[in-house]
Every structure is written in structure tokens, then in C-alpha cells.
N, C-alpha and C positions, 0 to 999 in steps of 0.2 A: 302829296303822293307818297305812298309807302314803298320802301325798298323791299325787294324780294330777298329773303334770307334763305340760305341753304346750309344745312349742317353737314359738314364733311364726315364721312364714316371711315375714311382711311387717312393715314398721315400724309403729309406733303411728300415725304421721302418715298412712300409706297406709290403714290400717284406719279411721281417723276420716274420711278423705276419701271412702272407699267408702260408709261408713255415711251421711254427709251427702248424697251423691249419691242413694242409695236413698231416704232420707226425703224429700228435695226432690222427687223424681219422684212419690212417693206423695202428698205435699201438693198438688202441682200437679194431680193427677188427682182428688183428693178434693173433694166439694162443700163449700160453705161450711157451717160448723157446728162442733160440739164436736170431731169427729174431726180436722178440718183444724187447728183450734187446738192440739190435742194434738200433732199432727205438727210444727207450726211451733215449738212449745215444745221438742220433742226436737231439732229442727234448731238452734235457738239454743244449746241445751246442747252440742251437738256442735261448733258453731263456737267456743264458749267453750273447750271442751276443746282444740281445735286451737290456739287462741291461747295457752293456758297451756303446751301442750307446746312450741310454738315458742319461747316466752319462756324455758322451762327449758333448752332446748338452746342458744339464742343469747340470752343475757340483755342484750345491748346496748340 
């Protein structure tokens, strides 16, 4: 069975930034409660992923 391959057209950093922006807008629009907390958790994970990616590319 062949693996499906997908060529990324944007960098990982750009994709993480787009995802963060989208989740941040959703969290701002969401009322206080479980849904907003879940969105904020996803946002923190995305921010951590961006930090890790930056560190891997530029380890200074």
C-alpha cells in the first residue's frame, strides 16, 4: 500500500501562526466556559509548538 504524500506549500512556522490566529479569534468570540478553556489550551499548545520550532531552527 502506497503512502499518500502531500507537499507543504507553506512553512511550519506559517502554518502554526495561522492556526494560532484562528484559534485566538475563536477563543475571543467564545463565551466563558469549557469551550473557551479548551480553545485556550489549544492556543497554548500552538504557542509551545512555535517556540519549539524556533528553537530547533535557531538553537542560540
